[in-house]
C-alpha positions as CSV (number, residue, x, y, z in Angstrom):
1,X,-133.5,38.5,-1.7
2,X,-135.9,35.6,-2.1
3,X,-134.5,32.8,-4.2
4,X,-136.7,30.9,-6.7
5,X,-135.3,27.7,-8.3
6,X,-136.9,26.8,-11.6
7,X,-136.4,23.3,-12.9
8,X,-136.9,22.7,-16.6
9,X,-136.1,26.3,-17.6
10,X,-135.5,25.4,-21.3
11,X,-139.2,24.6,-21.6
12,X,-141.9,27.2,-22.5
13,X,-143.2,27.2,-19.0
14,X,-139.9,27.3,-17.2
15,X,-138.3,29.9,-19.4
16,X,-141.2,32.3,-19.1
17,X,-141.4,31.7,-15.3
18,X,-137.7,32.7,-15.1
19,X,-138.5,35.9,-16.9
20,X,-141.6,36.6,-14.8
21,X,-140.1,36.0,-11.4
22,X,-136.9,37.9,-12.3
23,X,-139.0,40.9,-13.4
24,X,-140.8,40.7,-10.1
25,X,-137.5,41.1,-8.2
26,X,-136.8,37.5,-7.1
27,X,-133.3,36.0,-7.4
28,X,-133.8,33.2,-10.0
29,X,-131.8,30.1,-10.6
30,X,-132.9,28.6,-13.9
31,X,-131.9,25.0,-14.6
32,X,-132.4,22.3,-17.2
33,X,-130.6,19.1,-17.9
34,X,-129.2,20.5,-21.2
35,X,-127.1,23.5,-22.0
36,X,-129.0,26.8,-22.2
37,X,-131.4,27.0,-25.1
38,X,-131.2,29.5,-28.0
39,X,-131.7,33.1,-26.8
40,X,-134.8,33.5,-29.0
41,X,-136.5,30.8,-26.9
42,X,-135.8,32.3,-23.5
43,X,-137.8,35.3,-22.5
44,X,-135.5,36.1,-19.7
45,X,-132.6,36.5,-22.2
46,X,-134.4,38.3,-25.1
47,X,-136.0,40.6,-22.6
48,X,-132.7,41.2,-20.8
49,X,-133.8,40.3,-17.3
50,X,-131.5,40.7,-14.3
51,X,-131.2,38.2,-11.4
52,X,-131.2,35.0,-13.5
53,X,-128.4,32.5,-13.1
54,X,-128.4,29.4,-15.4
55,X,-127.1,26.1,-14.1
56,X,-127.4,22.5,-15.3
57,X,-129.5,20.3,-13.1
58,X,-131.2,16.9,-13.9
59,X,-133.9,15.3,-11.8
60,X,-132.4,12.0,-13.1
61,X,-129.2,12.6,-11.2
62,X,-128.6,10.5,-8.1
63,X,-130.4,11.6,-5.0
64,X,-127.2,12.5,-3.2
65,X,-126.1,14.8,-6.1
66,X,-129.5,16.5,-6.0
67,X,-129.4,16.9,-2.2
68,X,-125.9,18.5,-2.5
69,X,-127.1,20.9,-5.2
70,X,-130.2,22.0,-3.4
71,X,-128.5,22.4,0.0
72,X,-125.8,24.6,-1.5
73,X,-128.4,26.7,-3.3
74,X,-130.9,27.1,-0.4
75,X,-134.0,27.9,-2.5
76,X,-137.0,29.5,-0.8
77,X,-139.3,28.2,-3.6
78,X,-138.9,25.4,-6.2
79,X,-141.0,25.4,-9.4
80,X,-140.8,22.1,-11.2
81,X,-141.4,22.3,-15.0
82,X,-139.0,19.4,-15.7
83,X,-140.5,16.5,-17.5
84,X,-140.5,14.5,-20.7
85,X,-143.5,16.4,-22.2
86,X,-144.4,15.3,-25.7
87,X,-147.5,13.1,-25.9
88,X,-147.5,11.3,-29.3
89,X,-143.8,10.5,-29.0
90,X,-144.2,8.9,-25.6
91,X,-145.6,5.8,-27.5
92,X,-142.2,5.4,-29.2
93,X,-139.9,5.4,-26.2
94,X,-142.2,5.0,-23.2
95,X,-139.3,4.0,-21.0
96,X,-137.7,7.4,-21.3
97,X,-141.0,9.1,-20.1
98,X,-141.3,6.7,-17.2
99,X,-137.7,7.2,-16.1
100,X,-137.9,11.0,-16.0
101,X,-141.6,11.6,-15.0
102,X,-141.8,8.7,-12.5
103,X,-138.4,7.7,-11.2
104,X,-136.7,11.1,-11.6
105,X,-139.6,12.7,-9.9
106,X,-139.3,10.4,-6.9
107,X,-135.5,11.1,-6.7
108,X,-136.3,14.8,-6.7
109,X,-138.8,14.4,-3.9
110,X,-136.3,12.4,-1.9
111,X,-133.9,15.3,-2.2
112,X,-136.4,18.1,-1.6
113,X,-137.4,16.6,1.8
114,X,-133.9,17.3,3.0
115,X,-134.0,21.1,2.1
116,X,-134.7,23.0,5.3
117,X,-134.9,26.4,3.6
118,X,-137.8,25.5,1.4
119,X,-141.0,27.5,1.9
120,X,-143.0,25.8,-0.9
121,X,-142.5,23.3,-3.7
122,X,-144.7,23.8,-6.9
123,X,-145.2,20.8,-9.1
124,X,-146.4,21.8,-12.5
125,X,-148.5,19.1,-14.0
126,X,-151.0,18.5,-16.8
127,X,-154.7,17.9,-17.5
128,X,-153.6,14.8,-19.5
129,X,-153.7,12.9,-16.3
130,X,-157.5,13.0,-16.3
131,X,-157.9,11.7,-19.8
132,X,-160.9,12.9,-21.9
133,X,-163.3,15.2,-20.0
134,X,-166.9,15.6,-21.0
135,X,-167.5,18.6,-18.7
136,X,-165.6,21.2,-16.7
137,X,-163.9,19.2,-13.9
138,X,-162.5,20.0,-10.5
139,X,-159.2,19.0,-8.8
140,X,-160.6,15.9,-7.2
141,X,-161.6,14.3,-10.6
142,X,-160.2,10.8,-10.9
143,X,-157.2,10.1,-13.1
144,X,-157.7,8.2,-16.4
145,X,-154.6,8.6,-18.5
146,X,-154.7,7.5,-22.2
147,X,-151.0,7.8,-23.2
148,X,-147.7,6.8,-21.7
149,X,-147.0,10.5,-21.2
150,X,-150.2,10.9,-19.2
151,X,-149.6,7.7,-17.2
152,X,-146.1,8.9,-16.2
153,X,-147.4,12.3,-15.1
154,X,-150.2,10.7,-13.1
155,X,-147.6,8.6,-11.3
156,X,-145.6,11.8,-10.6
157,X,-148.7,13.6,-9.2
158,X,-149.6,10.7,-6.9
159,X,-146.1,10.5,-5.5
160,X,-145.9,14.2,-5.1
161,X,-149.0,14.0,-2.9
162,X,-147.6,11.1,-1.0
163,X,-144.2,12.6,-0.2
164,X,-145.8,16.0,0.7
165,X,-148.3,14.4,3.1
166,X,-145.8,11.9,4.6
167,X,-142.8,14.3,5.1
168,X,-144.8,17.6,5.5
169,X,-143.2,19.1,2.4
170,X,-145.3,22.3,1.7
171,X,-146.4,21.5,-1.8
172,X,-148.7,22.9,-4.5
173,X,-149.7,20.8,-7.5
174,X,-151.0,22.8,-10.5
175,X,-152.5,21.5,-13.7
176,X,-152.7,24.1,-16.5
177,X,-154.6,24.3,-19.7
178,X,-152.5,24.4,-22.9
179,X,-149.8,27.0,-22.1
180,X,-148.2,29.3,-24.7
181,X,-146.1,32.4,-24.7
182,X,-143.4,34.3,-26.7
183,X,-140.5,32.0,-27.2
184,X,-142.5,28.7,-27.4
185,X,-141.0,25.9,-29.4
186,X,-141.9,26.1,-33.1
187,X,-143.4,22.6,-33.2
188,X,-146.2,23.6,-30.8
189,X,-149.5,24.5,-32.5
190,X,-149.5,28.3,-32.0
191,X,-146.0,29.1,-33.2
192,X,-146.2,26.3,-35.8
193,X,-149.3,27.9,-37.3
194,X,-147.7,31.4,-37.2
195,X,-144.6,29.9,-38.9
196,X,-146.8,28.4,-41.7
197,X,-148.5,31.7,-42.2
198,X,-145.3,33.8,-42.3
199,X,-143.3,31.3,-44.4
200,X,-146.2,30.4,-46.7
201,X,-145.7,26.8,-45.9
202,X,-148.1,23.9,-45.1
203,X,-149.4,23.0,-41.7
204,X,-150.7,19.5,-40.9
205,X,-153.5,19.1,-38.4
206,X,-153.9,15.8,-36.5
207,X,-157.3,14.2,-37.3
208,X,-160.2,16.5,-38.1
209,X,-159.0,19.3,-35.8
210,X,-162.2,19.3,-33.7
211,X,-160.6,18.4,-30.4
212,X,-161.3,21.0,-27.7
213,X,-158.6,22.8,-25.7
214,X,-158.3,25.8,-23.5
215,X,-155.2,28.0,-24.1
216,X,-153.6,30.2,-21.4
217,X,-150.7,32.6,-21.6
218,X,-147.8,31.9,-19.3
219,X,-148.1,35.4,-17.7
220,X,-151.6,34.4,-16.3
221,X,-150.1,31.1,-15.2
222,X,-147.2,32.7,-13.4
223,X,-149.6,35.1,-11.6
224,X,-151.3,32.1,-10.0
225,X,-148.0,30.4,-9.2
226,X,-146.8,33.4,-7.3
227,X,-150.1,33.5,-5.3
228,X,-149.5,29.9,-4.2
229,X,-146.3,31.0,-2.4
230,X,-148.4,32.4,0.4
231,X,-150.7,29.4,0.9
232,X,-150.4,27.5,4.2
233,X,-151.7,24.0,3.6
234,X,-149.2,21.2,3.5
235,X,-150.6,20.1,0.2
236,X,-153.0,21.9,-2.2
237,X,-153.9,21.6,-5.8
238,X,-155.2,24.2,-8.4
239,X,-156.4,24.2,-12.0
240,X,-155.0,27.0,-14.1
241,X,-157.3,27.7,-17.0
242,X,-159.5,30.3,-18.7
243,X,-163.2,29.7,-18.5
244,X,-163.5,29.1,-22.3
245,X,-162.2,26.7,-24.9
246,X,-161.7,26.4,-28.6
247,X,-161.3,23.7,-31.2
248,X,-157.8,23.2,-32.7
249,X,-159.2,24.0,-36.2
250,X,-160.8,27.2,-35.0
251,X,-157.6,28.2,-33.3
252,X,-155.7,27.7,-36.6
253,X,-158.4,29.7,-38.5
254,X,-158.0,32.5,-35.9
255,X,-154.2,32.7,-36.4
256,X,-154.6,32.7,-40.2
257,X,-157.0,35.6,-39.8
258,X,-154.6,37.5,-37.6
259,X,-151.9,36.9,-40.1
260,X,-154.2,37.9,-43.0
261,X,-153.8,34.6,-44.8
262,X,-156.6,32.8,-46.7
263,X,-156.9,29.4,-45.0
264,X,-159.0,28.1,-47.8
265,X,-155.9,27.8,-50.0
266,X,-155.2,24.0,-50.0
267,X,-151.4,24.7,-50.1
268,X,-151.5,25.9,-46.5
269,X,-153.6,23.4,-44.5
270,X,-153.9,19.6,-44.7
271,X,-155.3,17.0,-42.3
272,X,-153.2,14.0,-41.2
273,X,-154.0,10.9,-39.2
274,X,-155.3,11.2,-35.7
275,X,-152.8,10.8,-32.8
276,X,-152.9,7.5,-30.9
277,X,-154.7,7.9,-27.6
278,X,-155.7,11.5,-28.2
279,X,-158.3,12.9,-25.9
280,X,-161.2,14.9,-27.3
281,X,-161.6,17.5,-24.5
282,X,-159.6,18.9,-21.6
283,X,-161.9,21.2,-19.6
284,X,-160.4,22.4,-16.2
285,X,-162.7,24.2,-13.8
286,X,-160.6,27.1,-12.3
287,X,-163.1,28.2,-9.7
288,X,-161.0,27.0,-6.8
289,X,-158.1,29.2,-7.7
290,X,-160.5,32.1,-8.4
291,X,-162.2,31.7,-5.0
292,X,-159.2,30.9,-2.8
293,X,-156.4,32.9,-4.4
294,X,-158.4,35.8,-6.0
295,X,-156.8,34.8,-9.3
296,X,-158.2,35.3,-12.8
297,X,-157.0,35.4,-16.4
298,X,-156.3,38.8,-18.0
299,X,-154.7,38.0,-21.4
300,X,-157.3,37.2,-24.0
301,X,-156.5,34.7,-26.7
302,X,-156.3,37.4,-29.3
303,X,-153.9,39.5,-27.3
304,X,-151.8,36.5,-26.5
305,X,-151.6,35.4,-30.2
306,X,-150.5,38.9,-31.2
307,X,-147.8,38.8,-28.6
308,X,-146.5,35.6,-30.0
309,X,-146.7,36.9,-33.5
310,X,-144.7,40.0,-32.5
311,X,-142.0,37.8,-30.9
312,X,-141.8,35.7,-34.1
313,X,-141.3,38.8,-36.2
314,X,-138.8,40.5,-34.0
315,X,-136.5,37.6,-33.0
316,X,-134.1,35.4,-35.0
317,X,-135.9,32.1,-35.2
318,X,-133.8,30.7,-38.0
319,X,-131.9,28.4,-35.7
320,X,-134.9,27.1,-33.8
321,X,-136.0,23.5,-34.7
322,X,-139.3,23.1,-36.5
323,X,-139.7,19.5,-35.3
324,X,-139.3,17.9,-31.8
325,X,-135.9,16.3,-31.2
326,X,-136.1,13.5,-28.6
327,X,-133.5,13.4,-25.9
328,X,-133.3,10.3,-23.7
């Protein structure tokens, strides 16, 4: 059976990928640096998937420890979702973001180059590396990070290219629009808004809510990730995004409408200060993936939001944190 190793499996992307690839019949090893997250956050658990083994693995471990782990596991494919991922909080403890997303990533690459079983390494990155985009951009657009988080991910992308080309590591770098799925952390915008609607509590929007984002369900993301397994270039890069976008305030309005809540009630929606270094637009052109991989999105934003709403209603979310808790 083909073995897929998923790093960062307590994250939204990693946990859904573990579910997706298990469902497709792969043998999945799901890892994160922490103990396994709450069942309600992990689709591969609340959907009762077979073929998923959870183990603790940290890209900040020593290179020798990582080599030992990877050689023992012998993965065919490695999907890396592991990172310090919050943007605003990266201004508070930037050294933690640099350690994991820069140094930890280099340690991982040093270990991966020693894995003879590897067919492809997929590095899951972010549009934040580009900074604000005024139009739909392609994969060769220059980096222009505006936060410590974005700077650290830019460094990780650059070194992933470097190690791949120097040591002939078969590598795909993907940058996805704003991902979401069932099980997403409640402090992210979609589940946070649903929580506000269901609990009749207040949601605070950063700034005026007019920043533009594209949202993509993790099922569409995973469909592309699987297609990269069969690519042959030593290094390739793909954008994963729908061909439309929405402002944050319009997204919030849409969720309120789905939940049949009157957003004009001042008890439900307030506006807070703008986030430091926040980019106005992220617009990723997905035409390369569409042309080369035959990939496209299938889950509309309305369908995806309803799926998250059903997850919220049908799972015990009482123990899930409403706010981000930073781990060094």
